[in-house]
PyMOL commands that place a pseudoatom at each C-alpha (Angstrom):
pseudoatom trace, name=CA, resn=UNK, resi=1, chain=A, elem=C, hetatm=0, pos=[85.710, 126.169, 90.070]
pseudoatom trace, name=CA, resn=UNK, resi=2, chain=A, elem=C, hetatm=0, pos=[86.743, 123.327, 92.396]
pseudoatom trace, name=CA, resn=UNK, resi=3, chain=A, elem=C, hetatm=0, pos=[89.512, 122.239, 90.031]
pseudoatom trace, name=CA, resn=UNK, resi=4, chain=A, elem=C, hetatm=0, pos=[90.808, 125.820, 89.724]
pseudoatom trace, name=CA, resn=UNK, resi=5, chain=A, elem=C, hetatm=0, pos=[90.814, 126.234, 93.506]
pseudoatom trace, name=CA, resn=UNK, resi=6, chain=A, elem=C, hetatm=0, pos=[92.625, 122.937, 94.000]
pseudoatom trace, name=CA, resn=UNK, resi=7, chain=A, elem=C, hetatm=0, pos=[95.393, 123.893, 91.527]
pseudoatom trace, name=CA, resn=UNK, resi=8, chain=A, elem=C, hetatm=0, pos=[95.664, 127.440, 92.955]
pseudoatom trace, name=CA, resn=UNK, resi=9, chain=A, elem=C, hetatm=0, pos=[96.056, 126.029, 96.463]
pseudoatom trace, name=CA, resn=UNK, resi=10, chain=A, elem=C, hetatm=0, pos=[98.948, 123.817, 95.307]
pseudoatom trace, name=CA, resn=UNK, resi=11, chain=A, elem=C, hetatm=0, pos=[101.068, 126.466, 93.599]
pseudoatom trace, name=CA, resn=UNK, resi=12, chain=A, elem=C, hetatm=0, pos=[103.026, 129.518, 94.629]
pseudoatom trace, name=CA, resn=UNK, resi=13, chain=A, elem=C, hetatm=0, pos=[104.024, 132.743, 92.889]
pseudoatom trace, name=CA, resn=UNK, resi=14, chain=A, elem=C, hetatm=0, pos=[107.372, 132.681, 91.134]
pseudoatom trace, name=CA, resn=UNK, resi=15, chain=A, elem=C, hetatm=0, pos=[107.567, 136.084, 89.417]
pseudoatom trace, name=CA, resn=UNK, resi=16, chain=A, elem=C, hetatm=0, pos=[104.945, 138.401, 87.980]
pseudoatom trace, name=CA, resn=UNK, resi=17, chain=A, elem=C, hetatm=0, pos=[101.981, 136.274, 86.947]
pseudoatom trace, name=CA, resn=UNK, resi=18, chain=A, elem=C, hetatm=0, pos=[104.016, 133.072, 86.689]
pseudoatom trace, name=CA, resn=UNK, resi=19, chain=A, elem=C, hetatm=0, pos=[103.318, 130.301, 89.209]
pseudoatom trace, name=CA, resn=UNK, resi=20, chain=A, elem=C, hetatm=0, pos=[104.824, 126.899, 89.899]
pseudoatom trace, name=CA, resn=UNK, resi=21, chain=A, elem=C, hetatm=0, pos=[104.659, 124.023, 92.368]
pseudoatom trace, name=CA, resn=UNK, resi=22, chain=A, elem=C, hetatm=0, pos=[104.759, 125.011, 96.055]
pseudoatom trace, name=CA, resn=UNK, resi=23, chain=A, elem=C, hetatm=0, pos=[107.969, 124.630, 98.061]
pseudoatom trace, name=CA, resn=UNK, resi=24, chain=A, elem=C, hetatm=0, pos=[110.228, 125.517, 95.146]
pseudoatom trace, name=CA, resn=UNK, resi=25, chain=A, elem=C, hetatm=0, pos=[109.734, 122.106, 93.558]
pseudoatom trace, name=CA, resn=UNK, resi=26, chain=A, elem=C, hetatm=0, pos=[110.479, 121.803, 89.819]
pseudoatom trace, name=CA, resn=UNK, resi=27, chain=A, elem=C, hetatm=0, pos=[107.495, 119.562, 89.056]
pseudoatom trace, name=CA, resn=UNK, resi=28, chain=A, elem=C, hetatm=0, pos=[104.223, 118.627, 90.680]
pseudoatom trace, name=CA, resn=UNK, resi=29, chain=A, elem=C, hetatm=0, pos=[102.239, 115.549, 89.715]
pseudoatom trace, name=CA, resn=UNK, resi=30, chain=A, elem=C, hetatm=0, pos=[98.479, 115.937, 89.801]
pseudoatom trace, name=CA, resn=UNK, resi=31, chain=A, elem=C, hetatm=0, pos=[96.477, 112.728, 89.912]
pseudoatom trace, name=CA, resn=UNK, resi=32, chain=A, elem=C, hetatm=0, pos=[92.883, 113.002, 88.730]
pseudoatom trace, name=CA, resn=UNK, resi=33, chain=A, elem=C, hetatm=0, pos=[90.748, 110.020, 89.674]
pseudoatom trace, name=CA, resn=UNK, resi=34, chain=A, elem=C, hetatm=0, pos=[87.707, 109.247, 87.561]
pseudoatom trace, name=CA, resn=UNK, resi=35, chain=A, elem=C, hetatm=0, pos=[88.285, 111.621, 84.647]
pseudoatom trace, name=CA, resn=UNK, resi=36, chain=A, elem=C, hetatm=0, pos=[85.043, 110.446, 83.053]
pseudoatom trace, name=CA, resn=UNK, resi=37, chain=A, elem=C, hetatm=0, pos=[82.756, 111.810, 85.824]
pseudoatom trace, name=CA, resn=UNK, resi=38, chain=A, elem=C, hetatm=0, pos=[82.078, 115.422, 84.722]
pseudoatom trace, name=CA, resn=UNK, resi=39, chain=A, elem=C, hetatm=0, pos=[78.601, 115.727, 83.285]
pseudoatom trace, name=CA, resn=UNK, resi=40, chain=A, elem=C, hetatm=0, pos=[77.935, 117.242, 79.924]
pseudoatom trace, name=CA, resn=UNK, resi=41, chain=A, elem=C, hetatm=0, pos=[76.291, 120.692, 79.942]
pseudoatom trace, name=CA, resn=UNK, resi=42, chain=A, elem=C, hetatm=0, pos=[73.439, 121.678, 77.661]
pseudoatom trace, name=CA, resn=UNK, resi=43, chain=A, elem=C, hetatm=0, pos=[75.845, 122.105, 74.709]
pseudoatom trace, name=CA, resn=UNK, resi=44, chain=A, elem=C, hetatm=0, pos=[77.495, 118.734, 75.205]
pseudoatom trace, name=CA, resn=UNK, resi=45, chain=A, elem=C, hetatm=0, pos=[80.709, 120.076, 76.742]
pseudoatom trace, name=CA, resn=UNK, resi=46, chain=A, elem=C, hetatm=0, pos=[82.366, 118.999, 79.936]
pseudoatom trace, name=CA, resn=UNK, resi=47, chain=A, elem=C, hetatm=0, pos=[83.453, 122.295, 81.580]
pseudoatom trace, name=CA, resn=UNK, resi=48, chain=A, elem=C, hetatm=0, pos=[85.962, 120.702, 83.968]
pseudoatom trace, name=CA, resn=UNK, resi=49, chain=A, elem=C, hetatm=0, pos=[87.542, 118.725, 81.150]
pseudoatom trace, name=CA, resn=UNK, resi=50, chain=A, elem=C, hetatm=0, pos=[87.897, 121.889, 79.053]
pseudoatom trace, name=CA, resn=UNK, resi=51, chain=A, elem=C, hetatm=0, pos=[89.558, 123.772, 81.920]
pseudoatom trace, name=CA, resn=UNK, resi=52, chain=A, elem=C, hetatm=0, pos=[91.933, 120.788, 82.416]
pseudoatom trace, name=CA, resn=UNK, resi=53, chain=A, elem=C, hetatm=0, pos=[92.694, 120.793, 78.675]
pseudoatom trace, name=CA, resn=UNK, resi=54, chain=A, elem=C, hetatm=0, pos=[93.417, 124.514, 78.805]
pseudoatom trace, name=CA, resn=UNK, resi=55, chain=A, elem=C, hetatm=0, pos=[95.697, 124.046, 81.781]
pseudoatom trace, name=CA, resn=UNK, resi=56, chain=A, elem=C, hetatm=0, pos=[97.659, 121.312, 79.968]
pseudoatom trace, name=CA, resn=UNK, resi=57, chain=A, elem=C, hetatm=0, pos=[97.818, 122.979, 76.591]
pseudoatom trace, name=CA, resn=UNK, resi=58, chain=A, elem=C, hetatm=0, pos=[98.330, 126.635, 77.552]
pseudoatom trace, name=CA, resn=UNK, resi=59, chain=A, elem=C, hetatm=0, pos=[100.061, 126.018, 80.895]
pseudoatom trace, name=CA, resn=UNK, resi=60, chain=A, elem=C, hetatm=0, pos=[97.604, 128.172, 82.777]
pseudoatom trace, name=CA, resn=UNK, resi=61, chain=A, elem=C, hetatm=0, pos=[94.056, 129.438, 83.188]
pseudoatom trace, name=CA, resn=UNK, resi=62, chain=A, elem=C, hetatm=0, pos=[92.179, 132.607, 84.068]
pseudoatom trace, name=CA, resn=UNK, resi=63, chain=A, elem=C, hetatm=0, pos=[92.055, 133.832, 87.661]
pseudoatom trace, name=CA, resn=UNK, resi=64, chain=A, elem=C, hetatm=0, pos=[88.585, 133.358, 89.134]
pseudoatom trace, name=CA, resn=UNK, resi=65, chain=A, elem=C, hetatm=0, pos=[89.009, 136.234, 91.609]
pseudoatom trace, name=CA, resn=UNK, resi=66, chain=A, elem=C, hetatm=0, pos=[90.237, 138.796, 89.032]
pseudoatom trace, name=CA, resn=UNK, resi=67, chain=A, elem=C, hetatm=0, pos=[88.383, 138.317, 85.734]
pseudoatom trace, name=CA, resn=UNK, resi=68, chain=A, elem=C, hetatm=0, pos=[90.603, 138.611, 82.720]
pseudoatom trace, name=CA, resn=UNK, resi=69, chain=A, elem=C, hetatm=0, pos=[93.900, 137.953, 84.565]
pseudoatom trace, name=CA, resn=UNK, resi=70, chain=A, elem=C, hetatm=0, pos=[95.837, 135.021, 83.188]
pseudoatom trace, name=CA, resn=UNK, resi=71, chain=A, elem=C, hetatm=0, pos=[97.763, 132.753, 85.584]
pseudoatom trace, name=CA, resn=UNK, resi=72, chain=A, elem=C, hetatm=0, pos=[100.744, 131.133, 83.857]
pseudoatom trace, name=CA, resn=UNK, resi=73, chain=A, elem=C, hetatm=0, pos=[101.447, 127.840, 85.660]
pseudoatom trace, name=CA, resn=UNK, resi=74, chain=A, elem=C, hetatm=0, pos=[104.580, 125.828, 84.860]
pseudoatom trace, name=CA, resn=UNK, resi=75, chain=A, elem=C, hetatm=0, pos=[105.851, 122.456, 86.115]
pseudoatom trace, name=CA, resn=UNK, resi=76, chain=A, elem=C, hetatm=0, pos=[102.618, 120.480, 86.303]
pseudoatom trace, name=CA, resn=UNK, resi=77, chain=A, elem=C, hetatm=0, pos=[102.364, 116.843, 85.227]
pseudoatom trace, name=CA, resn=UNK, resi=78, chain=A, elem=C, hetatm=0, pos=[99.027, 115.067, 84.986]
pseudoatom trace, name=CA, resn=UNK, resi=79, chain=A, elem=C, hetatm=0, pos=[98.003, 111.477, 85.632]
pseudoatom trace, name=CA, resn=UNK, resi=80, chain=A, elem=C, hetatm=0, pos=[94.435, 110.322, 85.328]
pseudoatom trace, name=CA, resn=UNK, resi=81, chain=A, elem=C, hetatm=0, pos=[92.281, 107.262, 85.827]
pseudoatom trace, name=CA, resn=UNK, resi=82, chain=A, elem=C, hetatm=0, pos=[88.826, 106.409, 84.634]
pseudoatom trace, name=CA, resn=UNK, resi=83, chain=A, elem=C, hetatm=0, pos=[86.448, 103.530, 84.120]
pseudoatom trace, name=CA, resn=UNK, resi=84, chain=A, elem=C, hetatm=0, pos=[85.239, 102.324, 80.767]
pseudoatom trace, name=CA, resn=UNK, resi=85, chain=A, elem=C, hetatm=0, pos=[82.864, 105.006, 79.325]
pseudoatom trace, name=CA, resn=UNK, resi=86, chain=A, elem=C, hetatm=0, pos=[79.527, 103.225, 79.655]
pseudoatom trace, name=CA, resn=UNK, resi=87, chain=A, elem=C, hetatm=0, pos=[76.281, 103.975, 81.518]
pseudoatom trace, name=CA, resn=UNK, resi=88, chain=A, elem=C, hetatm=0, pos=[76.807, 106.951, 83.774]
pseudoatom trace, name=CA, resn=UNK, resi=89, chain=A, elem=C, hetatm=0, pos=[80.457, 107.340, 82.711]
pseudoatom trace, name=CA, resn=UNK, resi=90, chain=A, elem=C, hetatm=0, pos=[81.196, 109.851, 79.912]
pseudoatom trace, name=CA, resn=UNK, resi=91, chain=A, elem=C, hetatm=0, pos=[83.964, 109.456, 77.395]
pseudoatom trace, name=CA, resn=UNK, resi=92, chain=A, elem=C, hetatm=0, pos=[86.697, 112.085, 77.411]
pseudoatom trace, name=CA, resn=UNK, resi=93, chain=A, elem=C, hetatm=0, pos=[86.592, 114.746, 74.734]
pseudoatom trace, name=CA, resn=UNK, resi=94, chain=A, elem=C, hetatm=0, pos=[89.144, 113.992, 71.997]
pseudoatom trace, name=CA, resn=UNK, resi=95, chain=A, elem=C, hetatm=0, pos=[90.751, 117.390, 72.596]
pseudoatom trace, name=CA, resn=UNK, resi=96, chain=A, elem=C, hetatm=0, pos=[91.658, 116.290, 76.165]
pseudoatom trace, name=CA, resn=UNK, resi=97, chain=A, elem=C, hetatm=0, pos=[92.280, 112.625, 75.415]
pseudoatom trace, name=CA, resn=UNK, resi=98, chain=A, elem=C, hetatm=0, pos=[95.132, 113.395, 73.007]
pseudoatom trace, name=CA, resn=UNK, resi=99, chain=A, elem=C, hetatm=0, pos=[97.256, 114.667, 75.931]
pseudoatom trace, name=CA, resn=UNK, resi=100, chain=A, elem=C, hetatm=0, pos=[97.301, 111.299, 77.732]
pseudoatom trace, name=CA, resn=UNK, resi=101, chain=A, elem=C, hetatm=0, pos=[98.841, 107.896, 77.003]
pseudoatom trace, name=CA, resn=UNK, resi=102, chain=A, elem=C, hetatm=0, pos=[95.924, 105.526, 77.457]
pseudoatom trace, name=CA, resn=UNK, resi=103, chain=A, elem=C, hetatm=0, pos=[96.280, 102.043, 78.933]
pseudoatom trace, name=CA, resn=UNK, resi=104, chain=A, elem=C, hetatm=0, pos=[93.417, 99.599, 79.338]
pseudoatom trace, name=CA, resn=UNK, resi=105, chain=A, elem=C, hetatm=0, pos=[93.560, 97.324, 82.383]
pseudoatom trace, name=CA, resn=UNK, resi=106, chain=A, elem=C, hetatm=0, pos=[91.006, 94.661, 83.196]
pseudoatom trace, name=CA, resn=UNK, resi=107, chain=A, elem=C, hetatm=0, pos=[89.507, 94.438, 86.663]
pseudoatom trace, name=CA, resn=UNK, resi=108, chain=A, elem=C, hetatm=0, pos=[91.249, 91.629, 88.590]
pseudoatom trace, name=CA, resn=UNK, resi=109, chain=A, elem=C, hetatm=0, pos=[89.136, 88.696, 89.721]
pseudoatom trace, name=CA, resn=UNK, resi=110, chain=A, elem=C, hetatm=0, pos=[88.306, 88.069, 93.374]
pseudoatom trace, name=CA, resn=UNK, resi=111, chain=A, elem=C, hetatm=0, pos=[90.759, 85.175, 93.425]
pseudoatom trace, name=CA, resn=UNK, resi=112, chain=A, elem=C, hetatm=0, pos=[93.555, 87.425, 92.203]
pseudoatom trace, name=CA, resn=UNK, resi=113, chain=A, elem=C, hetatm=0, pos=[92.703, 90.142, 94.751]
pseudoatom trace, name=CA, resn=UNK, resi=114, chain=A, elem=C, hetatm=0, pos=[92.531, 87.515, 97.493]
pseudoatom trace, name=CA, resn=UNK, resi=115, chain=A, elem=C, hetatm=0, pos=[95.937, 86.151, 96.457]
pseudoatom trace, name=CA, resn=UNK, resi=116, chain=A, elem=C, hetatm=0, pos=[97.505, 89.652, 96.613]
pseudoatom trace, name=CA, resn=UNK, resi=117, chain=A, elem=C, hetatm=0, pos=[95.813, 91.118, 99.696]
pseudoatom trace, name=CA, resn=UNK, resi=118, chain=A, elem=C, hetatm=0, pos=[95.240, 87.786, 101.435]
pseudoatom trace, name=CA, resn=UNK, resi=119, chain=A, elem=C, hetatm=0, pos=[98.955, 86.983, 101.402]
pseudoatom trace, name=CA, resn=UNK, resi=120, chain=A, elem=C, hetatm=0, pos=[99.741, 90.447, 102.850]
pseudoatom trace, name=CA, resn=UNK, resi=121, chain=A, elem=C, hetatm=0, pos=[97.223, 89.961, 105.655]
pseudoatom trace, name=CA, resn=UNK, resi=122, chain=A, elem=C, hetatm=0, pos=[98.361, 86.420, 106.374]
pseudoatom trace, name=CA, resn=UNK, resi=123, chain=A, elem=C, hetatm=0, pos=[102.011, 87.532, 106.480]
pseudoatom trace, name=CA, resn=UNK, resi=124, chain=A, elem=C, hetatm=0, pos=[101.241, 90.490, 108.735]
pseudoatom trace, name=CA, resn=UNK, resi=125, chain=A, elem=C, hetatm=0, pos=[99.231, 88.575, 111.247]
pseudoatom trace, name=CA, resn=UNK, resi=126, chain=A, elem=C, hetatm=0, pos=[101.727, 85.675, 111.259]
pseudoatom trace, name=CA, resn=UNK, resi=127, chain=A, elem=C, hetatm=0, pos=[104.748, 87.910, 111.725]
pseudoatom trace, name=CA, resn=UNK, resi=128, chain=A, elem=C, hetatm=0, pos=[103.162, 90.014, 114.444]
pseudoatom trace, name=CA, resn=UNK, resi=129, chain=A, elem=C, hetatm=0, pos=[102.345, 87.011, 116.662]
pseudoatom trace, name=CA, resn=UNK, resi=130, chain=A, elem=C, hetatm=0, pos=[98.656, 87.750, 117.045]
pseudoatom trace, name=CA, resn=UNK, resi=131, chain=A, elem=C, hetatm=0, pos=[96.487, 85.258, 118.883]
pseudoatom trace, name=CA, resn=UNK, resi=132, chain=A, elem=C, hetatm=0, pos=[94.952, 82.465, 116.816]
pseudoatom trace, name=CA, resn=UNK, resi=133, chain=A, elem=C, hetatm=0, pos=[91.446, 83.972, 116.983]
pseudoatom trace, name=CA, resn=UNK, resi=134, chain=A, elem=C, hetatm=0, pos=[92.602, 87.370, 115.737]
pseudoatom trace, name=CA, resn=UNK, resi=135, chain=A, elem=C, hetatm=0, pos=[94.708, 85.889, 112.947]
pseudoatom trace, name=CA, resn=UNK, resi=136, chain=A, elem=C, hetatm=0, pos=[91.862, 83.610, 111.835]
pseudoatom trace, name=CA, resn=UNK, resi=137, chain=A, elem=C, hetatm=0, pos=[89.350, 86.516, 111.874]
pseudoatom trace, name=CA, resn=UNK, resi=138, chain=A, elem=C, hetatm=0, pos=[91.687, 88.753, 109.868]
pseudoatom trace, name=CA, resn=UNK, resi=139, chain=A, elem=C, hetatm=0, pos=[92.278, 86.045, 107.301]
pseudoatom trace, name=CA, resn=UNK, resi=140, chain=A, elem=C, hetatm=0, pos=[88.585, 85.368, 106.851]
pseudoatom trace, name=CA, resn=UNK, resi=141, chain=A, elem=C, hetatm=0, pos=[87.698, 89.038, 106.360]
pseudoatom trace, name=CA, resn=UNK, resi=142, chain=A, elem=C, hetatm=0, pos=[90.056, 89.758, 103.464]
pseudoatom trace, name=CA, resn=UNK, resi=143, chain=A, elem=C, hetatm=0, pos=[87.246, 89.306, 100.945]
pseudoatom trace, name=CA, resn=UNK, resi=144, chain=A, elem=C, hetatm=0, pos=[84.759, 87.461, 103.088]
pseudoatom trace, name=CA, resn=UNK, resi=145, chain=A, elem=C, hetatm=0, pos=[86.375, 84.157, 102.144]
pseudoatom trace, name=CA, resn=UNK, resi=146, chain=A, elem=C, hetatm=0, pos=[87.150, 81.714, 104.894]
pseudoatom trace, name=CA, resn=UNK, resi=147, chain=A, elem=C, hetatm=0, pos=[90.797, 80.681, 104.686]
pseudoatom trace, name=CA, resn=UNK, resi=148, chain=A, elem=C, hetatm=0, pos=[91.895, 77.606, 106.594]
pseudoatom trace, name=CA, resn=UNK, resi=149, chain=A, elem=C, hetatm=0, pos=[95.062, 77.891, 108.650]
for i in range(1, 149): cmd.bond("trace and resi %d" % i, "trace and resi %d" % (i + 1))
show_as sticks, trace
zoom trace
């Protein structure tokens, strides 16, 4: 229901029962973080994943307020992210997975993250002429690593 409401809030009526992105836009990108979170029901299905699959395949879904009324939704593009399906993370159903290009990316190390974000913090606090104490404190809190000036 939450996913339906989110999509319904982001679209506007075009003509008849056809809807599209709000503001007259041609396309709308929908980013879904943590696709692997929906729990399986007693039959082993993930209801949210099935509604998403229906929205992608059939370009629409049924109206929750008027049972039996089909909402045809055009111009949606989907991007998703998820962790490796282990432990509390479920794998995506194959029927949904086939609609996405899947890329595996390893988690960066703390050193890599410190290099990226630490250099941004160091540059910001150097360029903005903060006092030495503030700059030193900001640099040491990037990842809890003390960085010498």
